C-alpha positions in Angstrom: -20.1 89.1 9.4 -19.4 90.4 5.9 -17.1 93.2 7.3 -15.1 90.5 9.2 -14.6 88.5 6.0 -13.4 91.6 4.2 -10.9 92.4 7.0 -9.6 88.8 7.0 -9.1 88.9 3.3 -7.2 92.2 3.5 -5.1 90.6 6.3 -4.1 87.6 4.1 -3.2 89.9 1.2 -1.2 92.2 3.4 0.9 89.4 4.8 1.5 87.9 1.4 3.0 91.2 0.2 5.2 91.2 3.2 6.3 87.6 2.7 7.2 87.9 -1.0 9.2 91.1 -0.4 11.3 89.4 2.3 11.7 86.4 0.0 13.0 88.7 -2.7 15.6 89.9 -0.2 16.7 86.4 0.4 17.1 85.8 -3.4 19.2 89.0 -3.8 21.4 88.1 -0.8 22.3 84.7 -2.2 22.9 86.2 -5.6 25.7 88.4 -4.3 28.0 85.3 -4.2 28.7 82.6 -6.6 25.5 80.7 -7.0 25.9 76.9 -6.4 23.3 74.6 -7.8 22.6 70.9 -8.4 20.0 68.9 -10.3 17.1 67.6 -8.2 16.1 65.7 -11.3 17.1 65.7 -15.0 17.1 69.2 -16.3 15.7 70.6 -13.0 18.3 72.8 -11.2 17.9 74.0 -7.7 19.9 76.4 -5.5 20.3 77.2 -1.8 18.2 80.2 -2.4 15.2 78.1 -3.7 15.4 76.1 -0.5 15.9 79.0 1.9 13.0 80.9 0.4 10.8 77.9 0.6 11.7 77.3 4.3 11.0 81.0 5.0 7.7 81.2 3.2 6.3 77.9 4.6 7.2 79.0 8.1 5.8 82.4 7.6 2.4 81.2 6.2 2.1 78.4 8.7 2.5 81.0 11.4 0.1 83.6 10.1 -2.4 81.3 8.3 -2.4 77.9 10.0 -5.8 77.2 8.7 -4.6 77.2 5.1 -3.0 74.3 3.2 0.4 74.4 1.4 1.8 73.4 -2.0 5.3 74.3 -3.2 7.7 73.2 -5.8 10.3 72.7 -3.1 8.2 70.8 -0.6 6.9 67.3 -0.5 3.2 67.4 -1.2 1.5 66.8 2.2 -2.0 66.8 0.6 -3.1 69.7 2.8 -4.4 71.2 -0.4 -7.1 68.6 -0.4 -7.8 68.8 3.3 -8.2 72.6 3.4 -10.6 74.7 1.4 -7.9 77.3 0.7 -4.1 76.8 0.2 -1.0 78.7 -0.7 0.6 77.6 -4.0 4.2 78.7 -4.1 7.2 78.7 -6.5 10.1 80.0 -4.4 12.1 80.8 -7.6 10.5 80.4 -11.0 13.2 80.7 -13.6 16.0 79.1 -11.6 18.3 78.9 -14.7 18.0 82.6 -15.1 18.7 83.1 -11.4 21.9 80.9 -11.7 23.0 83.0 -14.7 22.2 86.2 -12.9 19.7 87.3 -15.5 16.8 89.5 -14.4 14.2 87.0 -15.5 13.3 85.1 -12.4 10.4 85.6 -10.0 8.9 84.5 -6.8 5.3 83.3 -7.3 2.6 83.0 -4.7 -1.1 82.2 -5.2 -4.0 81.7 -2.9 -6.2 79.0 -4.3 -9.7 78.2 -3.2 -10.3 74.5 -4.0 -9.4 74.7 -7.7 -9.6 78.4 -8.3 -6.8 81.0 -7.8 -8.3 83.9 -6.0 -5.2 86.0 -5.3 -1.8 86.1 -7.0 1.5 87.7 -6.5 4.6 87.6 -8.8 7.7 89.5 -7.7 10.9 90.1 -9.7 13.5 91.2 -7.2 15.9 92.4 -9.9 13.5 94.7 -11.7 11.4 95.4 -8.6 8.2 94.6 -10.5 5.4 93.5 -8.2 2.5 92.0 -10.1 -0.7 91.3 -8.3 -4.4 90.4 -8.8 -7.5 89.6 -6.9 -10.3 87.7 -8.5 -12.7 90.1 -10.2 -10.8 93.2 -9.0 -8.2 93.7 -11.8 -4.5 93.2 -12.2 -1.7 95.6 -11.1 2.0 96.1 -11.4 3.5 98.2 -8.6 -0.1 99.2 -7.7 -0.8 100.6 -11.2 -3.6 98.8 -13.1 -2.4 96.8 -16.1 -4.0 95.5 -19.3 -2.9 93.2 -22.1 -2.0 94.8 -25.4 -4.8 95.5 -27.9 -2.6 94.4 -30.8 -4.5 92.4 -33.4 -1.7 92.1 -36.0 0.0 88.7 -35.7 2.9 90.0 -37.7 3.7 92.6 -35.0 3.7 90.2 -32.1 6.4 89.8 -29.6 6.7 86.2 -28.4 8.3 85.2 -25.1 9.6 81.7 -24.9 12.4 79.9 -23.0 15.7 79.4 -24.7 15.4 75.6 -24.3 12.2 75.7 -26.3 13.3 77.7 -29.3 13.7 74.5 -31.2 10.0 73.7 -30.7 8.9 76.6 -32.8 11.2 75.9 -35.8 8.5 73.9 -37.5 5.9 76.7 -37.3 6.6 79.0 -40.3 4.6 81.9 -38.9 6.9 82.4 -36.0 9.7 83.4 -38.4 8.0 86.7 -39.0 7.6 87.5 -35.3 10.0 89.0 -32.7 11.1 86.2 -30.4 12.2 87.1 -26.9 14.2 84.3 -25.2 13.7 84.5 -21.4 13.3 82.3 -18.3 10.3 82.0 -15.9 7.0 81.2 -17.5 5.3 83.2 -14.7 7.3 86.3 -15.6 6.6 85.8 -19.3 2.8 85.7 -18.6 3.0 88.7 -16.3 4.7 90.7 -19.1 1.8 89.8 -21.4 -0.6 91.0 -18.7 1.4 94.2 -18.6 1.1 94.7 -22.4 4.9 94.6 -22.8 4.8 91.2 -24.6 2.0 89.8 -26.8 2.4 86.1 -26.4 3.8 83.8 -23.7 4.3 80.2 -24.9 5.5 76.9 -23.6 5.1 73.5 -25.2 6.5 71.7 -22.1 4.9 70.4 -18.9 4.2 72.8 -16.1 2.8 72.5 -12.6 0.4 74.5 -10.5 3.1 76.6 -8.8 4.3 77.8 -12.2 1.0 79.2 -13.3 -1.6 79.7 -10.5 -0.7 83.3 -9.8 0.2 84.1 -13.4 -3.1 82.8 -14.8 -5.2 84.9 -12.5 -3.1 88.0 -13.2 -3.4 87.7 -17.0 -7.1 87.0 -16.8 -7.7 90.0 -14.6 -5.7 92.0 -17.1 -8.1 91.0 -19.9 -6.0 88.2 -21.4 -6.7 84.6 -22.1 -4.7 81.5 -21.0 -5.0 77.9 -21.9 -2.9 75.0 -23.0 -2.1 74.8 -26.8 -5.1 72.6 -27.4 -7.3 75.4 -26.1 -8.2 73.4 -23.0 -8.8 75.1 -19.7 -6.0 74.9 -17.2 -7.1 72.8 -14.2 -5.6 73.4 -10.8 -5.3 71.2 -7.7 -5.5 67.9 -9.7 -3.9 64.7 -8.3 -0.9 64.8 -10.6 -0.5 68.6 -10.8 0.3 68.2 -14.5 -0.3 71.0 -17.0 0.7 70.0 -20.5 1.5 73.3 -22.1 0.7 77.1 -21.9 -0.4 79.8 -24.3 -1.2 83.3 -23.0 -2.2 86.4 -25.0 -4.9 88.9 -25.6 -8.2 87.1 -26.7 -7.8 88.0 -30.4 -4.1 86.9 -30.7 -4.8 83.8 -28.5 -7.5 82.6 -30.9 -5.5 83.3 -34.0 -2.4 81.6 -32.7 -4.3 78.5 -31.7 -5.6 78.2 -35.3 -2.1 78.6 -36.7 -0.7 75.9 -34.4 -3.6 73.6 -35.2 -3.2 74.0 -38.9 0.5 73.4 -38.7 
């Protein structure tokens, strides 16, 4: 019985790698032409690529894993995430603004969530060809090479990744003025870069949802990092409202020190 479970698990992981690679091809194909977009809500752009990738992934996973539920930024919530013990949690394009501007800072994010716990995560950047992956308790990888968060303990030497739209949010925090600020899209990609040790801190003061973070949070935790909201509260998945207030990801030492700085300010 145990061997069967292991084989099934490998099967799910294998098809997820196939699916995300094909989704990346769709993103690159649409990017060749002028990218048309519209706002599905205030400040929330969407493109044809977002929708096409969503259609493809939903059809793909429904075909190969009909027993799993589904949750995606670009699908109406059908509550199958509550009806099934395991569900796919998908963001067809995280960092749509970067995609529209043809900046290499968007990713496709796929997580497999068991009730409230991410157990497998994939983040793929089609432009840089970086494939981040993690299985719970088995480590984190980028293009099949194990990754770890940086061991930097010097706050003054930190690189902070934050969205351009949030730069104004750190102006009141004096300690950020001494740090190297990297403006980039996609919170999932920012967190993945922290997991890779390429960036020290990924930060967002604005609301996020499960599809933004489920894969990324598993990847950074498996890379030895820490993730929470800016009040140091655990990020809870599969809630009714899918509302995550903010995000802070870093190595454990920097995470603790930055929380203290934010709290004092």
